[in-house]
TORKOL-4160 file (C-alpha; in steps of 0.2 Angstrom, whole numbers, padded with zeros to 4 digits, m for minus):
342
<pt num="1" X="0000" Y="0000" Z="0000"/>
<pt num="2" X="0005" Y="0018" Z="m0002"/>
<pt num="3" X="0018" Y="0023" Z="0012"/>
<pt num="4" X="0012" Y="0040" Z="0019"/>
<pt num="5" X="0015" Y="0048" Z="0036"/>
<pt num="6" X="0003" Y="0044" Z="0050"/>
<pt num="7" X="m0014" Y="0051" Z="0046"/>
<pt num="8" X="m0028" Y="0050" Z="0034"/>
<pt num="9" X="m0026" Y="0040" Z="0018"/>
<pt num="10" X="m0042" Y="0043" Z="0008"/>
<pt num="11" X="m0041" Y="0055" Z="m0006"/>
<pt num="12" X="m0024" Y="0060" Z="m0014"/>
<pt num="13" X="m0014" Y="0045" Z="m0011"/>
<pt num="14" X="0001" Y="0043" Z="m0023"/>
<pt num="15" X="0004" Y="0027" Z="m0032"/>
<pt num="16" X="0020" Y="0017" Z="m0029"/>
<pt num="17" X="0032" Y="0018" Z="m0044"/>
<pt num="18" X="0033" Y="m0001" Z="m0043"/>
<pt num="19" X="0014" Y="m0004" Z="m0045"/>
<pt num="20" X="0007" Y="m0012" Z="m0060"/>
<pt num="21" X="m0011" Y="m0008" Z="m0054"/>
<pt num="22" X="m0017" Y="0007" Z="m0044"/>
<pt num="23" X="m0035" Y="0009" Z="m0038"/>
<pt num="24" X="m0040" Y="0025" Z="m0031"/>
<pt num="25" X="m0056" Y="0030" Z="m0022"/>
<pt num="26" X="m0066" Y="0017" Z="m0032"/>
<pt num="27" X="m0085" Y="0018" Z="m0030"/>
<pt num="28" X="m0097" Y="0005" Z="m0038"/>
<pt num="29" X="m0115" Y="0004" Z="m0035"/>
<pt num="30" X="m0130" Y="m0007" Z="m0040"/>
<pt num="31" X="m0148" Y="0000" Z="m0041"/>
<pt num="32" X="m0162" Y="m0010" Z="m0033"/>
<pt num="33" X="m0181" Y="m0008" Z="m0031"/>
<pt num="34" X="m0177" Y="m0004" Z="m0013"/>
<pt num="35" X="m0163" Y="0009" Z="m0015"/>
<pt num="36" X="m0145" Y="0010" Z="m0021"/>
<pt num="37" X="m0131" Y="m0002" Z="m0015"/>
<pt num="38" X="m0114" Y="0005" Z="m0014"/>
<pt num="39" X="m0105" Y="m0011" Z="m0015"/>
<pt num="40" X="m0088" Y="m0004" Z="m0017"/>
<pt num="41" X="m0086" Y="0013" Z="m0007"/>
<pt num="42" X="m0070" Y="0023" Z="m0009"/>
<pt num="43" X="m0058" Y="0008" Z="m0011"/>
<pt num="44" X="m0040" Y="0011" Z="m0014"/>
<pt num="45" X="m0025" Y="m0001" Z="m0016"/>
<pt num="46" X="m0009" Y="m0005" Z="m0026"/>
<pt num="47" X="m0003" Y="m0021" Z="m0033"/>
<pt num="48" X="0016" Y="m0022" Z="m0035"/>
<pt num="49" X="0024" Y="m0030" Z="m0050"/>
<pt num="50" X="0026" Y="m0049" Z="m0050"/>
<pt num="51" X="0017" Y="m0049" Z="m0033"/>
<pt num="52" X="0001" Y="m0056" Z="m0027"/>
<pt num="53" X="m0012" Y="m0045" Z="m0017"/>
<pt num="54" X="m0026" Y="m0054" Z="m0008"/>
<pt num="55" X="m0043" Y="m0046" Z="m0005"/>
<pt num="56" X="m0052" Y="m0055" Z="0010"/>
<pt num="57" X="m0068" Y="m0053" Z="0019"/>
<pt num="58" X="m0085" Y="m0060" Z="0021"/>
<pt num="59" X="m0098" Y="m0063" Z="0007"/>
<pt num="60" X="m0106" Y="m0047" Z="0002"/>
<pt num="61" X="m0091" Y="m0036" Z="0008"/>
<pt num="62" X="m0087" Y="m0030" Z="m0010"/>
<pt num="63" X="m0072" Y="m0041" Z="m0015"/>
<pt num="64" X="m0079" Y="m0048" Z="m0031"/>
<pt num="65" X="m0087" Y="m0032" Z="m0036"/>
<pt num="66" X="m0070" Y="m0024" Z="m0035"/>
<pt num="67" X="m0062" Y="m0037" Z="m0046"/>
<pt num="68" X="m0077" Y="m0035" Z="m0059"/>
<pt num="69" X="m0075" Y="m0016" Z="m0058"/>
<pt num="70" X="m0056" Y="m0018" Z="m0063"/>
<pt num="71" X="m0061" Y="m0028" Z="m0078"/>
<pt num="72" X="m0075" Y="m0016" Z="m0082"/>
<pt num="73" X="m0088" Y="m0030" Z="m0081"/>
<pt num="74" X="m0101" Y="m0022" Z="m0070"/>
<pt num="75" X="m0118" Y="m0026" Z="m0078"/>
<pt num="76" X="m0126" Y="m0010" Z="m0084"/>
<pt num="77" X="m0139" Y="m0002" Z="m0081"/>
<pt num="78" X="m0142" Y="m0010" Z="m0064"/>
<pt num="79" X="m0123" Y="m0008" Z="m0060"/>
<pt num="80" X="m0112" Y="0007" Z="m0062"/>
<pt num="81" X="m0094" Y="0012" Z="m0058"/>
<pt num="82" X="m0098" Y="0030" Z="m0051"/>
<pt num="83" X="m0081" Y="0037" Z="m0049"/>
<pt num="84" X="m0063" Y="0033" Z="m0045"/>
<pt num="85" X="m0047" Y="0028" Z="m0055"/>
<pt num="86" X="m0041" Y="0011" Z="m0060"/>
<pt num="87" X="m0024" Y="0014" Z="m0068"/>
<pt num="88" X="m0015" Y="m0001" Z="m0076"/>
<pt num="89" X="0003" Y="0003" Z="m0080"/>
<pt num="90" X="m0002" Y="0021" Z="m0079"/>
<pt num="91" X="m0017" Y="0020" Z="m0090"/>
<pt num="92" X="m0034" Y="0024" Z="m0082"/>
<pt num="93" X="m0045" Y="0010" Z="m0088"/>
<pt num="94" X="m0061" Y="0020" Z="m0083"/>
<pt num="95" X="m0057" Y="0033" Z="m0097"/>
<pt num="96" X="m0056" Y="0020" Z="m0111"/>
<pt num="97" X="m0070" Y="0016" Z="m0123"/>
<pt num="98" X="m0077" Y="m0001" Z="m0123"/>
<pt num="99" X="m0068" Y="m0005" Z="m0139"/>
<pt num="100" X="m0051" Y="0000" Z="m0131"/>
<pt num="101" X="m0056" Y="m0010" Z="m0115"/>
<pt num="102" X="m0059" Y="m0026" Z="m0126"/>
<pt num="103" X="m0041" Y="m0024" Z="m0131"/>
<pt num="104" X="m0035" Y="m0023" Z="m0113"/>
<pt num="105" X="m0044" Y="m0038" Z="m0108"/>
<pt num="106" X="m0034" Y="m0054" Z="m0111"/>
<pt num="107" X="m0019" Y="m0045" Z="m0117"/>
<pt num="108" X="m0014" Y="m0035" Z="m0102"/>
<pt num="109" X="m0028" Y="m0041" Z="m0090"/>
<pt num="110" X="m0037" Y="m0057" Z="m0088"/>
<pt num="111" X="m0048" Y="m0065" Z="m0075"/>
<pt num="112" X="m0052" Y="m0083" Z="m0069"/>
<pt num="113" X="m0070" Y="m0084" Z="m0062"/>
<pt num="114" X="m0076" Y="m0094" Z="m0047"/>
<pt num="115" X="m0086" Y="m0107" Z="m0056"/>
<pt num="116" X="m0079" Y="m0113" Z="m0073"/>
<pt num="117" X="m0095" Y="m0122" Z="m0079"/>
<pt num="118" X="m0104" Y="m0105" Z="m0080"/>
<pt num="119" X="m0089" Y="m0099" Z="m0091"/>
<pt num="120" X="m0086" Y="m0113" Z="m0102"/>
<pt num="121" X="m0098" Y="m0117" Z="m0117"/>
<pt num="122" X="m0105" Y="m0135" Z="m0113"/>
<pt num="123" X="m0107" Y="m0139" Z="m0132"/>
<pt num="124" X="m0090" Y="m0134" Z="m0138"/>
<pt num="125" X="m0073" Y="m0143" Z="m0135"/>
<pt num="126" X="m0061" Y="m0134" Z="m0123"/>
<pt num="127" X="m0048" Y="m0134" Z="m0137"/>
<pt num="128" X="m0060" Y="m0123" Z="m0148"/>
<pt num="129" X="m0064" Y="m0112" Z="m0134"/>
<pt num="130" X="m0045" Y="m0109" Z="m0130"/>
<pt num="131" X="m0041" Y="m0106" Z="m0148"/>
<pt num="132" X="m0055" Y="m0093" Z="m0149"/>
<pt num="133" X="m0047" Y="m0084" Z="m0135"/>
<pt num="134" X="m0031" Y="m0084" Z="m0144"/>
<pt num="135" X="m0037" Y="m0079" Z="m0161"/>
<pt num="136" X="m0048" Y="m0065" Z="m0155"/>
<pt num="137" X="m0033" Y="m0056" Z="m0147"/>
<pt num="138" X="m0019" Y="m0062" Z="m0159"/>
<pt num="139" X="m0017" Y="m0062" Z="m0178"/>
<pt num="140" X="m0013" Y="m0081" Z="m0180"/>
<pt num="141" X="m0019" Y="m0095" Z="m0191"/>
<pt num="142" X="m0030" Y="m0109" Z="m0185"/>
<pt num="143" X="m0016" Y="m0121" Z="m0186"/>
<pt num="144" X="m0005" Y="m0109" Z="m0175"/>
<pt num="145" X="m0019" Y="m0106" Z="m0163"/>
<pt num="146" X="m0021" Y="m0125" Z="m0161"/>
<pt num="147" X="m0002" Y="m0127" Z="m0158"/>
<pt num="148" X="m0003" Y="m0113" Z="m0145"/>
<pt num="149" X="m0018" Y="m0121" Z="m0137"/>
<pt num="150" X="m0008" Y="m0137" Z="m0135"/>
<pt num="151" X="0006" Y="m0128" Z="m0127"/>
<pt num="152" X="m0006" Y="m0119" Z="m0115"/>
<pt num="153" X="m0014" Y="m0136" Z="m0110"/>
<pt num="154" X="0004" Y="m0143" Z="m0106"/>
<pt num="155" X="0008" Y="m0127" Z="m0096"/>
<pt num="156" X="m0007" Y="m0130" Z="m0085"/>
<pt num="157" X="m0002" Y="m0148" Z="m0083"/>
<pt num="158" X="m0017" Y="m0156" Z="m0090"/>
<pt num="159" X="m0014" Y="m0174" Z="m0095"/>
<pt num="160" X="m0014" Y="m0180" Z="m0113"/>
<pt num="161" X="m0016" Y="m0163" Z="m0121"/>
<pt num="162" X="m0018" Y="m0171" Z="m0138"/>
<pt num="163" X="m0034" Y="m0180" Z="m0132"/>
<pt num="164" X="m0039" Y="m0166" Z="m0120"/>
<pt num="165" X="m0040" Y="m0153" Z="m0134"/>
<pt num="166" X="m0055" Y="m0161" Z="m0142"/>
<pt num="167" X="m0064" Y="m0165" Z="m0125"/>
<pt num="168" X="m0080" Y="m0157" Z="m0120"/>
<pt num="169" X="m0081" Y="m0148" Z="m0103"/>
<pt num="170" X="m0094" Y="m0160" Z="m0095"/>
<pt num="171" X="m0081" Y="m0174" Z="m0097"/>
<pt num="172" X="m0068" Y="m0165" Z="m0086"/>
<pt num="173" X="m0067" Y="m0164" Z="m0067"/>
<pt num="174" X="m0069" Y="m0148" Z="m0057"/>
<pt num="175" X="m0050" Y="m0146" Z="m0056"/>
<pt num="176" X="m0047" Y="m0149" Z="m0074"/>
<pt num="177" X="m0060" Y="m0137" Z="m0079"/>
<pt num="178" X="m0052" Y="m0124" Z="m0068"/>
<pt num="179" X="m0035" Y="m0127" Z="m0076"/>
<pt num="180" X="m0044" Y="m0124" Z="m0093"/>
<pt num="181" X="m0050" Y="m0107" Z="m0087"/>
<pt num="182" X="m0032" Y="m0103" Z="m0081"/>
<pt num="183" X="m0026" Y="m0108" Z="m0099"/>
<pt num="184" X="m0038" Y="m0097" Z="m0107"/>
<pt num="185" X="m0034" Y="m0083" Z="m0095"/>
<pt num="186" X="m0015" Y="m0085" Z="m0100"/>
<pt num="187" X="m0018" Y="m0086" Z="m0118"/>
<pt num="188" X="m0010" Y="m0069" Z="m0122"/>
<pt num="189" X="0001" Y="m0069" Z="m0106"/>
<pt num="190" X="m0007" Y="m0055" Z="m0097"/>
<pt num="191" X="0003" Y="m0044" Z="m0085"/>
<pt num="192" X="m0011" Y="m0045" Z="m0072"/>
<pt num="193" X="m0022" Y="m0060" Z="m0068"/>
<pt num="194" X="m0037" Y="m0058" Z="m0057"/>
<pt num="195" X="m0043" Y="m0073" Z="m0047"/>
<pt num="196" X="m0061" Y="m0073" Z="m0040"/>
<pt num="197" X="m0061" Y="m0088" Z="m0027"/>
<pt num="198" X="m0054" Y="m0099" Z="m0040"/>
<pt num="199" X="m0055" Y="m0115" Z="m0030"/>
<pt num="200" X="m0070" Y="m0113" Z="m0019"/>
<pt num="201" X="m0079" Y="m0128" Z="m0026"/>
<pt num="202" X="m0065" Y="m0140" Z="m0026"/>
<pt num="203" X="m0058" Y="m0152" Z="m0014"/>
<pt num="204" X="m0044" Y="m0148" Z="m0003"/>
<pt num="205" X="m0031" Y="m0158" Z="m0012"/>
<pt num="206" X="m0036" Y="m0151" Z="m0029"/>
<pt num="207" X="m0036" Y="m0133" Z="m0022"/>
<pt num="208" X="m0018" Y="m0136" Z="m0017"/>
<pt num="209" X="m0013" Y="m0142" Z="m0034"/>
<pt num="210" X="m0022" Y="m0127" Z="m0042"/>
<pt num="211" X="m0012" Y="m0115" Z="m0031"/>
<pt num="212" X="0004" Y="m0123" Z="m0034"/>
<pt num="213" X="0001" Y="m0122" Z="m0052"/>
<pt num="214" X="m0003" Y="m0103" Z="m0051"/>
<pt num="215" X="0013" Y="m0101" Z="m0040"/>
<pt num="216" X="0024" Y="m0109" Z="m0054"/>
<pt num="217" X="0015" Y="m0100" Z="m0068"/>
<pt num="218" X="0018" Y="m0083" Z="m0059"/>
<pt num="219" X="0037" Y="m0087" Z="m0057"/>
<pt num="220" X="0038" Y="m0092" Z="m0075"/>
<pt num="221" X="0028" Y="m0077" Z="m0082"/>
<pt num="222" X="0032" Y="m0064" Z="m0069"/>
<pt num="223" X="0014" Y="m0060" Z="m0068"/>
<pt num="224" X="0005" Y="m0050" Z="m0055"/>
<pt num="225" X="m0010" Y="m0057" Z="m0047"/>
<pt num="226" X="m0026" Y="m0051" Z="m0037"/>
<pt num="227" X="m0033" Y="m0065" Z="m0027"/>
<pt num="228" X="m0051" Y="m0063" Z="m0020"/>
<pt num="229" X="m0054" Y="m0077" Z="m0007"/>
<pt num="230" X="m0063" Y="m0082" Z="0008"/>
<pt num="231" X="m0049" Y="m0094" Z="0013"/>
<pt num="232" X="m0036" Y="m0085" Z="0024"/>
<pt num="233" X="m0025" Y="m0100" Z="0024"/>
<pt num="234" X="m0022" Y="m0098" Z="0006"/>
<pt num="235" X="m0018" Y="m0079" Z="0008"/>
<pt num="236" X="m0004" Y="m0083" Z="0020"/>
<pt num="237" X="0004" Y="m0096" Z="0008"/>
<pt num="238" X="0001" Y="m0087" Z="m0008"/>
<pt num="239" X="0000" Y="m0068" Z="m0006"/>
<pt num="240" X="0012" Y="m0055" Z="m0002"/>
<pt num="241" X="0000" Y="m0041" Z="0003"/>
<pt num="242" X="m0018" Y="m0041" Z="0009"/>
<pt num="243" X="m0033" Y="m0029" Z="0009"/>
<pt num="244" X="m0047" Y="m0033" Z="0021"/>
<pt num="245" X="m0064" Y="m0027" Z="0016"/>
<pt num="246" X="m0080" Y="m0025" Z="0026"/>
<pt num="247" X="m0097" Y="m0018" Z="0020"/>
<pt num="248" X="m0089" Y="m0010" Z="0004"/>
<pt num="249" X="m0074" Y="m0002" Z="0013"/>
<pt num="250" X="m0056" Y="m0006" Z="0016"/>
<pt num="251" X="m0054" Y="m0008" Z="0034"/>
<pt num="252" X="m0036" Y="m0014" Z="0035"/>
<pt num="253" X="m0021" Y="m0017" Z="0023"/>
<pt num="254" X="m0003" Y="m0021" Z="0024"/>
<pt num="255" X="0009" Y="m0035" Z="0020"/>
<pt num="256" X="0003" Y="m0053" Z="0024"/>
<pt num="257" X="0016" Y="m0056" Z="0037"/>
<pt num="258" X="0013" Y="m0040" Z="0046"/>
<pt num="259" X="m0006" Y="m0042" Z="0046"/>
<pt num="260" X="m0006" Y="m0060" Z="0052"/>
<pt num="261" X="0007" Y="m0056" Z="0065"/>
<pt num="262" X="m0002" Y="m0040" Z="0072"/>
<pt num="263" X="m0020" Y="m0035" Z="0067"/>
<pt num="264" X="m0024" Y="m0017" Z="0068"/>
<pt num="265" X="m0043" Y="m0019" Z="0066"/>
<pt num="266" X="m0055" Y="m0030" Z="0076"/>
<pt num="267" X="m0063" Y="m0037" Z="0061"/>
<pt num="268" X="m0047" Y="m0043" Z="0054"/>
<pt num="269" X="m0044" Y="m0051" Z="0071"/>
<pt num="270" X="m0061" Y="m0060" Z="0071"/>
<pt num="271" X="m0057" Y="m0067" Z="0053"/>
<pt num="272" X="m0040" Y="m0074" Z="0058"/>
<pt num="273" X="m0047" Y="m0081" Z="0075"/>
<pt num="274" X="m0061" Y="m0090" Z="0064"/>
<pt num="275" X="m0048" Y="m0100" Z="0055"/>
<pt num="276" X="m0049" Y="m0118" Z="0061"/>
<pt num="277" X="m0034" Y="m0124" Z="0070"/>
<pt num="278" X="m0024" Y="m0139" Z="0065"/>
<pt num="279" X="m0032" Y="m0155" Z="0073"/>
<pt num="280" X="m0049" Y="m0146" Z="0076"/>
<pt num="281" X="m0062" Y="m0160" Z="0079"/>
<pt num="282" X="m0079" Y="m0160" Z="0070"/>
<pt num="283" X="m0087" Y="m0158" Z="0088"/>
<pt num="284" X="m0077" Y="m0143" Z="0093"/>
<pt num="285" X="m0086" Y="m0126" Z="0091"/>
<pt num="286" X="m0077" Y="m0114" Z="0079"/>
<pt num="287" X="m0075" Y="m0096" Z="0084"/>
<pt num="288" X="m0086" Y="m0084" Z="0074"/>
<pt num="289" X="m0089" Y="m0065" Z="0072"/>
<pt num="290" X="m0106" Y="m0062" Z="0080"/>
<pt num="291" X="m0120" Y="m0053" Z="0070"/>
<pt num="292" X="m0120" Y="m0050" Z="0051"/>
<pt num="293" X="m0114" Y="m0038" Z="0038"/>
<pt num="294" X="m0126" Y="m0022" Z="0038"/>
<pt num="295" X="m0138" Y="m0018" Z="0025"/>
<pt num="296" X="m0129" Y="m0006" Z="0013"/>
<pt num="297" X="m0145" Y="0002" Z="0008"/>
<pt num="298" X="m0148" Y="0008" Z="0026"/>
<pt num="299" X="m0131" Y="0013" Z="0033"/>
<pt num="300" X="m0131" Y="0024" Z="0048"/>
<pt num="301" X="m0118" Y="0035" Z="0055"/>
<pt num="302" X="m0103" Y="0029" Z="0063"/>
<pt num="303" X="m0091" Y="0014" Z="0060"/>
<pt num="304" X="m0100" Y="0000" Z="0049"/>
<pt num="305" X="m0093" Y="m0014" Z="0060"/>
<pt num="306" X="m0098" Y="m0005" Z="0077"/>
<pt num="307" X="m0113" Y="m0016" Z="0080"/>
<pt num="308" X="m0102" Y="m0032" Z="0079"/>
<pt num="309" X="m0087" Y="m0025" Z="0087"/>
<pt num="310" X="m0081" Y="m0031" Z="0105"/>
<pt num="311" X="m0070" Y="m0015" Z="0106"/>
<pt num="312" X="m0083" Y="m0002" Z="0101"/>
<pt num="313" X="m0084" Y="0014" Z="0111"/>
<pt num="314" X="m0096" Y="0029" Z="0110"/>
<pt num="315" X="m0086" Y="0038" Z="0096"/>
<pt num="316" X="m0088" Y="0022" Z="0085"/>
<pt num="317" X="m0107" Y="0024" Z="0085"/>
<pt num="318" X="m0107" Y="0042" Z="0079"/>
<pt num="319" X="m0092" Y="0045" Z="0068"/>
<pt num="320" X="m0084" Y="0033" Z="0055"/>
<pt num="321" X="m0065" Y="0032" Z="0056"/>
<pt num="322" X="m0056" Y="0037" Z="0040"/>
<pt num="323" X="m0043" Y="0024" Z="0033"/>
<pt num="324" X="m0027" Y="0030" Z="0042"/>
<pt num="325" X="m0009" Y="0026" Z="0039"/>
<pt num="326" X="m0004" Y="0018" Z="0056"/>
<pt num="327" X="0013" Y="0011" Z="0052"/>
<pt num="328" X="0025" Y="0010" Z="0037"/>
<pt num="329" X="0015" Y="0001" Z="0024"/>
<pt num="330" X="0000" Y="m0002" Z="0036"/>
<pt num="331" X="m0017" Y="0006" Z="0036"/>
<pt num="332" X="m0033" Y="0004" Z="0047"/>
<pt num="333" X="m0050" Y="0011" Z="0049"/>
<pt num="334" X="m0052" Y="0009" Z="0067"/>
<pt num="335" X="m0051" Y="0022" Z="0081"/>
<pt num="336" X="m0043" Y="0010" Z="0093"/>
<pt num="337" X="m0031" Y="0002" Z="0080"/>
<pt num="338" X="m0016" Y="0002" Z="0092"/>
<pt num="339" X="m0027" Y="m0008" Z="0106"/>
<pt num="340" X="m0032" Y="m0023" Z="0095"/>
<pt num="341" X="m0025" Y="m0038" Z="0105"/>
<pt num="342" X="m0011" Y="m0048" Z="0098"/>
């Protein structure tokens, strides 16, 4: 995150020179019959080159909406990116026409979605679908595209690429389908890969294989990654920096090592305490954060986490804290950030 003196971060934060992506004051809303949902509310962060940034938080906190906003895939007219900047290698994506943005997707920026069966066409072979991704973005012949597809299938460690290339999605396992989606995302070797809970529907051993594959691909291609996930254990093993979101807001950020060693927001503390410990038995009660995420259509004054917070004071009820720089490379949105127990 941007290194600034102790104090307020929101508005006017400078991007790091080493950042490949810089998001500043991003606001994304959805319009419903009962009012407007500001699902991403003033979000700012940087992703360093060849590094992985993780965004964590409960369902509904704005993680996936942030990733979709970066891709400019917020469905209109119900959804809208209201304001902010999304600069990829110094180029503001929010100022591009849709035609220019189509050139960015795939070539400089790609995304792997949560459920591959909703992204893969069930009546078309996986080889044809990967070839299409190649030919749309590169001027190559069908023969060259097929050769490139074989290479991509080998790169993501799918068995028997010569057979797999003519296989339909329903004949593959969940892990194999996710590898196909990764191959499609890598077709044009993007500089930044967005991953929206890429292993949420897979068994534990397959999850480990997918993340090991991603780690190896990142080293080989020097890619940067944005990982949206619920699994905090994966964050510690695969990301270098972390952003914690709650109710559309960033509430804490910093390096993974620093945030896991010392939390500076009670919500982050609650998330980490809820991780099952090694050897936890099925009959042992897991720690949880009491309550639920507030209704974004009916937000009151004060801290959005206050009603669930064991550390709240009167000030939390009447004034929302700004996102503050609380240490080198660390930020927190909590009046009592220095009192969160270790």
